[in-house]
N, C-alpha and C positions, 0 to 999 in steps of 0.2 A: 356229499351230494346235496343234502338238504340246505347246507350253508350256501352252496353255490346258487341254488334256486332262490333263496332269500335275497342274495346279493343281486341277482339278475332282476328279480321283481322290484327291489328297492331302486335299481338304476333305470329300468325301462318304463315303469308306471309314470314317473314325473315327465318323461319324454312324451308319452302318449297324451298326457294332460296338456302339456305345452303345445303339442301339435293341434289338439282340439281348440285351444284358445286362439291359436293362429287362424284357424278356419273361421271362428266366430268373429274375429276382427275384420274379416272380409265379407261378412253378410251384407246383403243388398239393403242397406238402411242408412240411417243418419250417423255416419262415422263409426259404424260397428254396433254391436249389441251392448246396451246398457250405458251408452255414452250420453253426454249432455253438452249443450251449447254447440250443436253441430247443425249443418244444413242438410235438409232432406229435399232432394230434387225429384220432381215428377209431375204427372198430369192429374189435375183435379178430376175425380170421378163423381163425387157427390158432396154437397154441403148440407148437413143436417142442422138447421137453425134451431130446432127444438132441443136437441141434446147437445148442441154446440160442439160438433165435431165435423171434421172434414176427412173424407176418404181420398187418399192419394195413391197413385200407382207409379212406382219408379220404373226406370228404363229396363231394369232387370225383371220386371213383371210382378214384383211383390207389392201387395197392397198394405197400407198402413192407415189406421184411424188416429187422427191427431186432434186433440182438444184445443179449443180457443175460448176466449172470454171477451169482456168489454174493453180490455186493455190491448188486445191483439190488433196490430196495425197491418193494413194491406197497402202496399206501395206499388205504384205503377207510373212510370214516366214522371217521377218527382212529385206526385200527388198522393195523398192518403185517401183511402176508401174504406167502406164497411166490408166486413167479411162476406155479408150477403150479396155483395156485388160479384163475387167469384162465380164462375160458370164452369160446368163440365167441359173439359177440353183445354182449359187454361194450363199453361206450363209454368210452374212456380218453384221458387226456392223458399223453404220454410226454415226459420231459425228455431230449433227445438231444444227443449230440456225435458227431463223426466220429473213427474210429480212424485209425491210420497208413495203412491201406489204403483209406480213404475210405468205409468201411462205417459205417452208423448204429449207435450203441450207446445204450441207455437205462439211466440210473442211478436214475431215479425214474419210477414209473408210478402215476398217480392215477386210480382208477376213478371216473368221473363218474356213470355209471349201470350197474348190473349188468344182465345179460340178463334177469333176473327183474323188475328195476325197469322194464324196457322192455316187459314183457309177453311175453317169450319163454320158452323152456324151458331148464333147466340140464341137467346130465349125467344120463344114465339108464343103466341096465344092472345087471348083477349086482354085489352088494356083498360085501365080506369082513367077517367078524366076529372080534373077539378080546376078551379080558377080562384084567383085572389090577388092580393097586393103584396109585393115583395117588401119584407121588413128588415131583412139582414142578409148579407152575402159574405160567405167565407170562401174566398178564391183559392186559398191554399188547399183546403180539404174538398173543394169541388161540391159545395152545397149552398143552399140558400133557404130562407124561411119565408113562408107565404101564409098570410092570414086570410082565411076564406070567408064566405058570406055568413057563416055561422059563428064567426069570431074565433074559430079554431086555428091555432098556430101549427103549421105542418112543416117539417124539415124535409126539403126536397134534395135528394142526392143525385149527382151526375154519375152515370156509368163510366168506368174507366176506359171503355172502348167506344165512347160516344163518337158519332160522326162529326166531321168538321163543322157542319151547319149547326149542330147542337152546341158544340164548344164555342163557336163564334157568337151565338146568341147568348150563351151564358156569360161570356166575357163582356158583352154590351149591357148586361143587366145593371139597373140602378135601383136604389131604394125608392119605393113609391111607385115603381112600374106595376101595371096590371098585367098579369100573365094567365094564360090557359095552358095547362100541361097535360101530357098523356104518359101513362106508365102503370106502375103497380103500387098499391098500398101494402107496405110490409107490416105496419101496425097502423092504428088509427091516426097516429101523429108522425109517421115517417113514410115517405113516398119515394120510390125509385123512378127517376125520370127516364123516359124513352125518347120523347120529342116535345118540342113546343108546338102548340096548335095555333 
């Protein structure tokens, strides 16, 4: 009898373990638990620029915190943007890997639908303004550099969900143009554009 119990335990325990692994493989996450190089699909809930992580909620209702750094690319309609351009409500695909501590890290974030595309609302609140002369234009990355009256060089980035009027004005920019812009200072030398004034 004891031998029979040992045999049954030897036979059934691996089956239970395998069944558990099968369930783990179907967890609501980036290709299953503990995988790497997978896409994580979901809605941006919050972007923490201080700790450099993004909270994303998948369609299954599970929330994940994903790390990013200066090498992380955000792509939308064949243009690259800063991670800080992401907004709550954006629907994104993140290409993720795990770091040495087992935390998720995204090196590429593709915006499938912006919050405006989905009928939501973007950022609101008080805007900053400044003006100066355009010194450099990077059409591919949707940014340009402006030297203001204090001789400070500021990088102005276009939001990926910019209205057509803003995109058209950006496309007409030339080096040497004098511009007045409205938006938000992310740092003293980086400005997120909302509109041309």
